LUMTORKE-131532 format. One line per 3 residues: number of its first residue (from 1); their letters; for each residue x negated, y, z negated of N, C-alpha, C, O. Coordinates in nm, 3 decimals, always signed. Layout:
NUM) A) X:Y:Z:X:Y:Z:X:Y:Z:X:Y:Z  ...
This chain:
1) MNS) +2.193:+0.291:+2.029:+2.180:+0.181:+1.935:+2.146:+0.052:+2.007:+2.099:-0.043:+1.944  +2.169:+0.047:+2.138:+2.140:-0.073:+2.215:+1.991:-0.106:+2.212:+1.954:-0.223:+2.204  +1.906:-0.003:+2.219:+1.762:-0.028:+2.214:+1.723:-0.085:+2.078:+1.630:-0.166:+2.068
4) MNN) +1.792:-0.044:+1.973:+1.766:-0.097:+1.839:+1.800:-0.246:+1.834:+1.722:-0.326:+1.782  +1.915:-0.284:+1.888:+1.955:-0.425:+1.890:+1.859:-0.507:+1.975:+1.823:-0.619:+1.938  +1.818:-0.453:+2.088:+1.721:-0.522:+2.174:+1.590:-0.544:+2.099:+1.531:-0.652:+2.104
7) TIN) +1.545:-0.441:+2.029:+1.420:-0.450:+1.954:+1.431:-0.557:+1.846:+1.340:-0.638:+1.828  +1.541:-0.558:+1.774:+1.563:-0.658:+1.668:+1.559:-0.799:+1.727:+1.493:-0.887:+1.673  +1.630:-0.819:+1.837:+1.634:-0.952:+1.899:+1.497:-0.995:+1.951:+1.460:-1.112:+1.937
10) EIK) +1.423:-0.903:+2.010:+1.289:-0.935:+2.060:+1.194:-0.971:+1.946:+1.115:-1.065:+1.957  +1.203:-0.896:+1.835:+1.117:-0.924:+1.720:+1.152:-1.060:+1.659:+1.063:-1.137:+1.624  +1.280:-1.087:+1.646:+1.322:-1.218:+1.592:+1.267:-1.332:+1.676:+1.216:-1.430:+1.622
13) AAL) +1.277:-1.320:+1.807:+1.231:-1.426:+1.897:+1.078:-1.442:+1.893:+1.027:-1.553:+1.893  +1.008:-1.329:+1.889:+0.861:-1.334:+1.898:+0.793:-1.367:+1.766:+0.696:-1.444:+1.763  +0.842:-1.310:+1.656:+0.771:-1.322:+1.529:+0.827:-1.429:+1.436:+0.760:-1.470:+1.341
16) KPL) +0.948:-1.473:+1.461:+1.011:-1.573:+1.373:+0.996:-1.532:+1.226:+0.936:-1.605:+1.147  +1.050:-1.415:+1.190:+1.030:-1.364:+1.054:+1.100:-1.449:+0.948:+1.196:-1.520:+0.976  +1.048:-1.441:+0.826:+1.112:-1.506:+0.712:+1.241:-1.436:+0.677:+1.338:-1.498:+0.632
19) KME) +1.242:-1.304:+0.697:+1.358:-1.222:+0.665:+1.352:-1.097:+0.750:+1.244:-1.048:+0.785  +1.469:-1.045:+0.782:+1.476:-0.923:+0.861:+1.599:-0.846:+0.818:+1.705:-0.904:+0.797  +1.586:-0.714:+0.805:+1.700:-0.631:+0.767:+1.681:-0.490:+0.823:+1.573:-0.455:+0.870
22) TPA) +1.787:-0.412:+0.816:+1.782:-0.273:+0.859:+1.819:-0.186:+0.739:+1.937:-0.160:+0.715  +1.718:-0.143:+0.661:+1.745:-0.070:+0.537:+1.802:+0.071:+0.556:+1.867:+0.123:+0.466  +1.779:+0.131:+0.671:+1.829:+0.266:+0.698:+1.840:+0.285:+0.849:+1.797:+0.199:+0.927
25) FRQ) +1.897:+0.396:+0.888:+1.915:+0.426:+1.030:+1.781:+0.425:+1.102:+1.687:+0.493:+1.062  +1.773:+0.348:+1.209:+1.656:+0.335:+1.296:+1.533:+0.282:+1.222:+1.419:+0.317:+1.254  +1.558:+0.197:+1.122:+1.450:+0.131:+1.050:+1.475:-0.019:+1.049:+1.588:-0.066:+1.035
28) IAV) +1.366:-0.093:+1.065:+1.373:-0.238:+1.062:+1.267:-0.286:+0.963:+1.152:-0.243:+0.968  +1.308:-0.374:+0.873:+1.214:-0.435:+0.778:+1.198:-0.581:+0.819:+1.295:-0.654:+0.834  +1.072:-0.621:+0.838:+1.041:-0.756:+0.884:+0.946:-0.818:+0.782:+0.840:-0.763:+0.752
31) VVK) +0.984:-0.934:+0.729:+0.899:-1.006:+0.635:+0.841:-1.128:+0.707:+0.915:-1.209:+0.763  +0.708:-1.138:+0.704:+0.640:-1.249:+0.772:+0.544:-1.318:+0.675:+0.515:-1.265:+0.567  +0.495:-1.434:+0.714:+0.393:-1.503:+0.637:+0.262:-1.426:+0.650:+0.235:-1.365:+0.753
34) PDT) +0.180:-1.428:+0.545:+0.055:-1.352:+0.549:-0.038:-1.388:+0.665:-0.105:-1.301:+0.721  -0.041:-1.515:+0.702:-0.131:-1.555:+0.810:-0.082:-1.513:+0.949:-0.152:-1.536:+1.048  +0.037:-1.453:+0.956:+0.088:-1.405:+1.086:+0.086:-1.253:+1.098:+0.124:-1.199:+1.202
37) VHN) +0.042:-1.183:+0.993:+0.043:-1.036:+0.994:-0.038:-0.980:+1.110:+0.009:-0.892:+1.181  -0.158:-1.030:+1.130:-0.246:-0.978:+1.234:-0.181:-0.992:+1.372:-0.180:-0.897:+1.450  -0.127:-1.110:+1.401:-0.059:-1.131:+1.530:+0.065:-1.044:+1.542:+0.096:-0.994:+1.650
40) ALS) +0.138:-1.027:+1.431:+0.258:-0.945:+1.434:+0.223:-0.799:+1.462:+0.291:-0.733:+1.540  +0.118:-0.749:+1.399:+0.075:-0.611:+1.425:+0.034:-0.592:+1.571:+0.068:-0.492:+1.634  -0.038:-0.688:+1.624:-0.081:-0.682:+1.763:+0.040:-0.682:+1.857:+0.047:-0.603:+1.951
43) YLK) +0.135:-0.770:+1.830:+0.257:-0.778:+1.912:+0.334:-0.645:+1.906:+0.375:-0.592:+2.009  +0.353:-0.592:+1.785:+0.430:-0.469:+1.770:+0.361:-0.351:+1.837:+0.429:-0.265:+1.893  +0.230:-0.347:+1.833:+0.159:-0.238:+1.902:+0.181:-0.249:+2.053:+0.204:-0.148:+2.120
46) QKG) +0.176:-0.370:+2.107:+0.201:-0.390:+2.250:+0.344:-0.352:+2.287:+0.370:-0.313:+2.400  +0.438:-0.364:+2.193:+0.578:-0.330:+2.218:+0.605:-0.180:+2.199:+0.720:-0.138:+2.207  +0.501:-0.101:+2.174:+0.519:+0.044:+2.167:+0.512:+0.103:+2.028:+0.526:+0.225:+2.013
49) FTQ) +0.491:+0.022:+1.927:+0.477:+0.073:+1.791:+0.330:+0.110:+1.770:+0.253:+0.037:+1.707  +0.294:+0.226:+1.825:+0.153:+0.264:+1.835:+0.102:+0.346:+1.717:-0.018:+0.368:+1.704  +0.192:+0.391:+1.632:+0.148:+0.470:+1.517:+0.158:+0.386:+1.390:+0.267:+0.342:+1.351
52) LSI) +0.044:+0.365:+1.328:+0.042:+0.304:+1.195:+0.049:+0.420:+1.096:-0.048:+0.494:+1.079  +0.164:+0.435:+1.031:+0.185:+0.549:+0.941:+0.119:+0.528:+0.806:+0.071:+0.624:+0.745  +0.117:+0.404:+0.758:+0.056:+0.377:+0.628:+0.046:+0.225:+0.608:+0.121:+0.148:+0.666
55) VTC) -0.049:+0.187:+0.525:-0.056:+0.051:+0.470:-0.055:+0.071:+0.320:-0.136:+0.146:+0.266  +0.037:+0.006:+0.253:+0.045:+0.020:+0.108:+0.072:-0.114:+0.044:+0.078:-0.217:+0.112  +0.087:-0.114:-0.086:+0.098:-0.239:-0.160:+0.199:-0.223:-0.273:+0.212:-0.115:-0.332
58) VDW) +0.271:-0.331:-0.302:+0.364:-0.335:-0.414:+0.320:-0.451:-0.504:+0.294:-0.561:-0.456  +0.313:-0.425:-0.632:+0.272:-0.527:-0.728:+0.395:-0.596:-0.786:+0.471:-0.535:-0.862  +0.415:-0.721:-0.750:+0.524:-0.803:-0.806:+0.461:-0.892:-0.912:+0.437:-1.011:-0.889
61) IKE) +0.434:-0.835:-1.028:+0.357:-0.903:-1.132:+0.426:-1.030:-1.181:+0.358:-1.130:-1.206  +0.557:-1.029:-1.197:+0.627:-1.148:-1.246:+0.619:-1.264:-1.148:+0.618:-1.380:-1.188  +0.614:-1.233:-1.020:+0.603:-1.337:-0.917:+0.457:-1.371:-0.886:+0.430:-1.461:-0.807
64) SEF) +0.365:-1.299:-0.949:+0.221:-1.315:-0.927:+0.185:-1.296:-0.779:+0.108:-1.373:-0.722  +0.243:-1.191:-0.720:+0.219:-1.160:-0.579:+0.202:-1.010:-0.559:+0.253:-0.928:-0.636  +0.128:-0.977:-0.454:+0.125:-0.842:-0.400:+0.200:-0.847:-0.268:+0.191:-0.945:-0.194
67) ELV) +0.273:-0.741:-0.238:+0.337:-0.731:-0.108:+0.268:-0.619:-0.032:+0.271:-0.503:-0.072  +0.206:-0.655:+0.080:+0.145:-0.555:+0.167:+0.254:-0.504:+0.262:+0.331:-0.583:+0.316  +0.257:-0.374:+0.280:+0.359:-0.311:+0.364:+0.288:-0.224:+0.467:+0.215:-0.132:+0.433
70) YIL) +0.313:-0.255:+0.594:+0.259:-0.179:+0.707:+0.377:-0.106:+0.769:+0.474:-0.170:+0.811  +0.370:+0.025:+0.777:+0.479:+0.101:+0.837:+0.432:+0.152:+0.973:+0.334:+0.226:+0.984  +0.506:+0.111:+1.076:+0.474:+0.145:+1.214:+0.586:+0.230:+1.273:+0.701:+0.225:+1.227
73) FSW) +0.552:+0.308:+1.374:+0.652:+0.392:+1.439:+0.635:+0.386:+1.590:+0.523:+0.386:+1.642  +0.747:+0.381:+1.658:+0.749:+0.388:+1.805:+0.799:+0.527:+1.845:+0.914:+0.562:+1.816  +0.714:+0.603:+1.910:+0.753:+0.737:+1.955:+0.854:+0.731:+2.068:+0.937:+0.821:+2.080
76) TEG) +0.849:+0.627:+2.150:+0.943:+0.619:+2.262:+1.082:+0.576:+2.218:+1.182:+0.622:+2.273  +1.090:+0.488:+2.117:+1.220:+0.438:+2.070:+1.270:+0.512:+1.946:+1.389:+0.507:+1.914  +1.181:+0.581:+1.876:+1.221:+0.650:+1.753:+1.259:+0.554:+1.642:+1.350:+0.582:+1.564
79) IHI) +1.190:+0.441:+1.635:+1.221:+0.337:+1.537:+1.100:+0.316:+1.446:+0.986:+0.311:+1.492  +1.128:+0.303:+1.316:+1.026:+0.267:+1.217:+1.037:+0.118:+1.188:+1.147:+0.063:+1.180  +0.924:+0.054:+1.171:+0.922:-0.087:+1.129:+0.837:-0.098:+1.004:+0.726:-0.046:+0.996
82) QLR) +0.893:-0.167:+0.905:+0.816:-0.207:+0.787:+0.780:-0.353:+0.808:+0.869:-0.439:+0.811  +0.654:-0.381:+0.823:+0.608:-0.520:+0.833:+0.554:-0.556:+0.696:+0.459:-0.494:+0.648  +0.615:-0.657:+0.632:+0.579:-0.691:+0.494:+0.537:-0.836:+0.484:+0.589:-0.924:+0.552
85) ARI) +0.440:-0.859:+0.396:+0.395:-0.995:+0.368:+0.345:-1.001:+0.224:+0.281:-0.908:+0.175  +0.377:-1.110:+0.158:+0.333:-1.129:+0.020:+0.210:-1.218:+0.015:+0.200:-1.319:+0.086  +0.116:-1.178:-0.071:-0.008:-1.254:-0.088:-0.027:-1.285:-0.237:+0.034:-1.222:-0.323
88) DRD) -0.112:-1.381:-0.264:-0.142:-1.422:-0.400:-0.207:-1.308:-0.477:-0.304:-1.248:-0.431  -0.153:-1.277:-0.592:-0.204:-1.167:-0.673:-0.338:-1.200:-0.738:-0.418:-1.110:-0.762  -0.363:-1.328:-0.766:-0.489:-1.367:-0.831:-0.608:-1.367:-0.736:-0.721:-1.345:-0.779
91) KPV) -0.583:-1.392:-0.609:-0.689:-1.388:-0.506:-0.634:-1.313:-0.385:-0.607:-1.372:-0.281  -0.618:-1.182:-0.400:-0.555:-1.105:-0.294:-0.648:-1.076:-0.176:-0.738:-0.993:-0.185  -0.626:-1.147:-0.066:-0.710:-1.131:+0.053:-0.620:-1.121:+0.175:-0.523:-1.196:+0.189
94) MVT) -0.654:-1.028:+0.264:-0.582:-1.013:+0.391:-0.684:-0.978:+0.499:-0.784:-0.912:+0.472  -0.659:-1.023:+0.619:-0.744:-0.989:+0.733:-0.720:-0.841:+0.767:-0.606:-0.794:+0.765  -0.825:-0.770:+0.798:-0.813:-0.628:+0.830:-0.730:-0.606:+0.957:-0.722:-0.692:+1.045
97) ATD) -0.670:-0.489:+0.963:-0.595:-0.448:+1.082:-0.673:-0.345:+1.163:-0.620:-0.289:+1.259  -0.799:-0.321:+1.126:-0.876:-0.214:+1.191:-0.907:-0.241:+1.338:-0.929:-0.147:+1.414  -0.908:-0.367:+1.378:-0.933:-0.393:+1.521:-0.809:-0.362:+1.606:-0.821:-0.345:+1.727
100) IFP) -0.693:-0.353:+1.543:-0.570:-0.316:+1.614:-0.540:-0.168:+1.594:-0.510:-0.096:+1.690  -0.550:-0.124:+1.470:-0.527:+0.016:+1.434:-0.651:+0.066:+1.359:-0.661:+0.045:+1.238  -0.745:+0.132:+1.427:-0.867:+0.176:+1.359:-0.842:+0.262:+1.235:-0.920:+0.258:+1.141
103) GAQ) -0.734:+0.338:+1.235:-0.702:+0.423:+1.120:-0.666:+0.344:+0.995:-0.658:+0.402:+0.887  -0.643:+0.215:+1.009:-0.611:+0.131:+0.893:-0.728:+0.126:+0.795:-0.711:+0.091:+0.679  -0.846:+0.161:+0.842:-0.966:+0.156:+0.758:-0.944:+0.229:+0.625:-0.977:+0.175:+0.519
106) YYE) -0.890:+0.349:+0.630:-0.874:+0.428:+0.508:-0.757:+0.380:+0.424:-0.765:+0.384:+0.301  -0.650:+0.336:+0.486:-0.538:+0.279:+0.409:-0.583:+0.153:+0.336:-0.546:+0.131:+0.221  -0.662:+0.070:+0.402:-0.711:-0.052:+0.340:-0.807:-0.020:+0.224:-0.807:-0.088:+0.122
109) REV) -0.886:+0.083:+0.241:-0.975:+0.125:+0.131:-0.892:+0.167:+0.010:-0.926:+0.133:-0.104  -0.786:+0.240:+0.034:-0.701:+0.285:-0.074:-0.632:+0.167:-0.144:-0.628:+0.161:-0.267  -0.580:+0.073:-0.067:-0.515:-0.045:-0.124:-0.616:-0.128:-0.203:-0.585:-0.181:-0.310
112) HEF) -0.737:-0.139:-0.149:-0.842:-0.212:-0.222:-0.873:-0.143:-0.355:-0.881:-0.207:-0.459  -0.889:-0.013:-0.349:-0.928:+0.062:-0.467:-0.821:+0.062:-0.576:-0.853:+0.050:-0.695  -0.696:+0.076:-0.537:-0.589:+0.089:-0.635:-0.522:-0.042:-0.675:-0.456:-0.049:-0.779
115) FGV) -0.538:-0.148:-0.593:-0.476:-0.277:-0.625:-0.576:-0.393:-0.628:-0.547:-0.496:-0.688  -0.691:-0.378:-0.564:-0.792:-0.484:-0.564:-0.778:-0.583:-0.449:-0.839:-0.690:-0.454  -0.701:-0.551:-0.347:-0.686:-0.640:-0.231:-0.812:-0.632:-0.145:-0.860:-0.523:-0.112
118) EFT) -0.866:-0.748:-0.109:-0.982:-0.756:-0.020:-0.932:-0.764:+0.124:-0.837:-0.836:+0.153  -0.996:-0.690:+0.213:-0.961:-0.694:+0.355:-1.081:-0.747:+0.432:-1.177:-0.674:+0.458  -1.076:-0.875:+0.469:-1.188:-0.934:+0.541:-1.199:-0.871:+0.679:-1.100:-0.854:+0.750
121) GNE) -1.321:-0.837:+0.714:-1.346:-0.773:+0.843:-1.358:-0.621:+0.834:-1.403:-0.558:+0.930  -1.319:-0.564:+0.723:-1.334:-0.419:+0.703:-1.445:-0.399:+0.601:-1.422:-0.403:+0.480  -1.567:-0.376:+0.651:-1.683:-0.361:+0.563:-1.673:-0.238:+0.474:-1.738:-0.231:+0.370
124) DAA) -1.592:-0.140:+0.514:-1.579:-0.018:+0.435:-1.471:-0.027:+0.328:-1.459:+0.063:+0.245  -1.393:-0.134:+0.327:-1.280:-0.144:+0.234:-1.322:-0.135:+0.088:-1.247:-0.083:+0.006  -1.440:-0.184:+0.054:-1.484:-0.184:-0.086:-1.553:-0.054:-0.128:-1.583:-0.036:-0.246
127) KPL) -1.577:+0.036:-0.033:-1.639:+0.164:-0.069:-1.537:+0.248:-0.145:-1.421:+0.256:-0.106  -1.581:+0.312:-0.253:-1.486:+0.397:-0.327:-1.436:+0.512:-0.240:-1.512:+0.575:-0.168  -1.308:+0.535:-0.249:-1.247:+0.645:-0.175:-1.215:+0.759:-0.271:-1.241:+0.876:-0.241
130) FLE) -1.159:+0.725:-0.387:-1.123:+0.826:-0.487:-1.191:+0.802:-0.622:-1.231:+0.896:-0.689  -1.205:+0.676:-0.660:-1.251:+0.640:-0.794:-1.398:+0.600:-0.793:-1.430:+0.481:-0.800  -1.486:+0.697:-0.783:-1.627:+0.670:-0.761:-1.697:+0.593:-0.873:-1.785:+0.512:-0.844
133) IWD) -1.661:+0.615:-0.996:-1.729:+0.545:-1.105:-1.633:+0.457:-1.185:-1.652:+0.437:-1.305  -1.532:+0.407:-1.120:-1.430:+0.325:-1.186:-1.488:+0.190:-1.224:-1.559:+0.128:-1.145  -1.458:+0.144:-1.347:-1.513:+0.017:-1.393:-1.408:-0.067:-1.467:-1.441:-0.139:-1.561
136) DLP) -1.285:-0.056:-1.425:-1.177:-0.128:-1.491:-1.088:-0.192:-1.385:-1.119:-0.186:-1.266  -0.977:-0.252:-1.429:-0.880:-0.305:-1.334:-0.837:-0.194:-1.239:-0.836:-0.077:-1.279  -0.801:-0.226:-1.116:-0.746:-0.122:-1.028:-0.624:-0.056:-1.095:-0.538:-0.126:-1.149
139) PLR) -0.617:+0.076:-1.092:-0.520:+0.147:-1.175:-0.373:+0.137:-1.136:-0.288:+0.175:-1.216  -0.339:+0.088:-1.018:-0.198:+0.075:-0.983:-0.143:-0.066:-1.004:-0.026:-0.093:-0.975  -0.227:-0.154:-1.053:-0.179:-0.287:-1.092:-0.094:-0.272:-1.217:-0.125:-0.191:-1.305
142) KDF) +0.012:-0.349:-1.226:+0.101:-0.337:-1.341:+0.040:-0.387:-1.470:+0.090:-0.356:-1.578  -0.069:-0.464:-1.463:-0.134:-0.509:-1.586:-0.246:-0.415:-1.631:-0.314:-0.443:-1.730  -0.266:-0.305:-1.560:-0.361:-0.203:-1.604:-0.299:-0.124:-1.718:-0.183:-0.083:-1.708
145) DPQ) -0.373:-0.104:-1.825:-0.323:-0.032:-1.943:-0.390:+0.106:-1.948:-0.504:+0.117:-1.992  -0.320:+0.209:-1.905:-0.383:+0.342:-1.901:-0.419:+0.395:-2.040:-0.518:+0.467:-2.055  -0.340:+0.359:-2.141:-0.372:+0.407:-2.275:-0.501:+0.343:-2.326:-0.586:+0.412:-2.382
148) AYS) -0.516:+0.212:-2.307:-0.638:+0.144:-2.349:-0.759:+0.199:-2.273:-0.866:+0.218:-2.331  -0.742:+0.225:-2.144:-0.852:+0.281:-2.064:-0.890:+0.419:-2.118:-1.008:+0.449:-2.138  -0.791:+0.502:-2.142:-0.816:+0.636:-2.192:-0.882:+0.633:-2.329:-0.976:+0.708:-2.355
151) DSK) -0.834:+0.544:-2.417:-0.893:+0.533:-2.550:-1.039:+0.488:-2.544:-1.121:+0.533:-2.624  -1.071:+0.400:-2.450:-1.209:+0.350:-2.441:-1.304:+0.451:-2.377:-1.424:+0.449:-2.404  -1.253:+0.538:-2.294:-1.338:+0.633:-2.222:-1.346:+0.771:-2.286:-1.445:+0.842:-2.271
154) FPM) -1.241:+0.808:-2.357:-1.233:+0.943:-2.411:-1.201:+0.936:-2.560:-1.086:+0.919:-2.599  -1.304:+0.950:-2.644:-1.282:+0.938:-2.789:-1.185:+1.045:-2.840:-1.177:+1.155:-2.786  -1.114:+1.009:-2.944:-1.019:+1.104:-3.004:-1.097:+1.219:-3.067:-1.204:+1.199:-3.124
157) RER) -1.042:+1.338:-3.058:-1.103:+1.456:-3.118:-1.014:+1.507:-3.230:-0.891:+1.503:-3.222  -1.077:+1.555:-3.332:-1.002:+1.616:-3.441:-0.952:+1.752:-3.395:-1.022:+1.825:-3.326  -0.831:+1.783:-3.433:-0.774:+1.912:-3.397:-0.753:+1.994:-3.523:-0.711:+1.942:-3.626
160) GNE) -0.783:+2.121:-3.513:-0.760:+2.212:-3.625:-0.614:+2.255:-3.629:-0.534:+2.214:-3.544  -0.581:+2.336:-3.725:-0.444:+2.386:-3.739:-0.424:+2.518:-3.669:-0.318:+2.580:-3.679  -0.527:+2.562:-3.598:-0.515:+2.691:-3.530:-0.421:+2.680:-3.412:-0.414:+2.580:-3.341
163) FVS) -0.348:+2.788:-3.394:-0.259:+2.796:-3.278:-0.285:+2.928:-3.208:-0.282:+3.034:-3.271  -0.311:+2.921:-3.081:-0.334:+3.042:-3.003:-0.204:+3.075:-2.931:-0.152:+2.993:-2.855  -0.153:+3.192:-2.954:-0.025:+3.229:-2.893:-0.047:+3.263:-2.745:-0.161:+3.272:-2.698
166) EIG) +0.061:+3.279:-2.676:+0.054:+3.307:-2.532:-0.011:+3.442:-2.502:-0.066:+3.460:-2.394  -0.006:+3.536:-2.597:-0.066:+3.667:-2.571:-0.210:+3.674:-2.618:-0.271:+3.781:-2.614  -0.264:+3.562:-2.664:-0.406:+3.557:-2.695:-0.442:+3.567:-2.841:-0.559:+3.547:-2.875
169) GHD) -0.349:+3.598:-2.930:-0.380:+3.609:-3.071:-0.363:+3.478:-3.145:-0.310:+3.381:-3.090  -0.406:+3.476:-3.268:-0.387:+3.358:-3.352:-0.254:+3.369:-3.424:-0.198:+3.478:-3.436  -0.206:+3.259:-3.473:-0.078:+3.250:-3.541:-0.073:+3.338:-3.667:+0.032:+3.392:-3.702
172) DE) -0.187:+3.352:-3.733:-0.189:+3.423:-3.861:-0.212:+3.574:-3.845:-0.226:+3.645:-3.945  -0.215:+3.624:-3.724:-0.239:+3.767:-3.703:-0.111:+3.846:-3.709:-0.113:+3.968:-3.693
């Protein structure tokens, strides 16, 4: 546990986080300002957090913010770090992490596609990853209405009274 305390103290001194907590065993959650994310990722990689496990997003619609979450892992220390930063939901922009973690390219594409966050410096972020012909709000935003989308794209069909049983016959047989 001493290495965990050392890591916490080093991160506090270097990153000056807005908030820091330990949500579970061998996990550290660090909240930083959005303009310090890039430097924080670079620092953490130099400190041995060489695996970027995921970049994801949380929609805090009432606060009009998105929270970007970068989960890093240190194989030598066995510690996970959640690096979190909140950005404006109306103009969601973050600097790409691809120059530090090249694999971030696909995570950023996914966050762009499902939440609408722009990643400056990642030219591939706007390319569709899953939703090739999508023409509505990003589907994981809390203000996306799946029923309205479905109603506009897939007209209602009339259904008959026929029922096909599990063995293949009709109800009236």
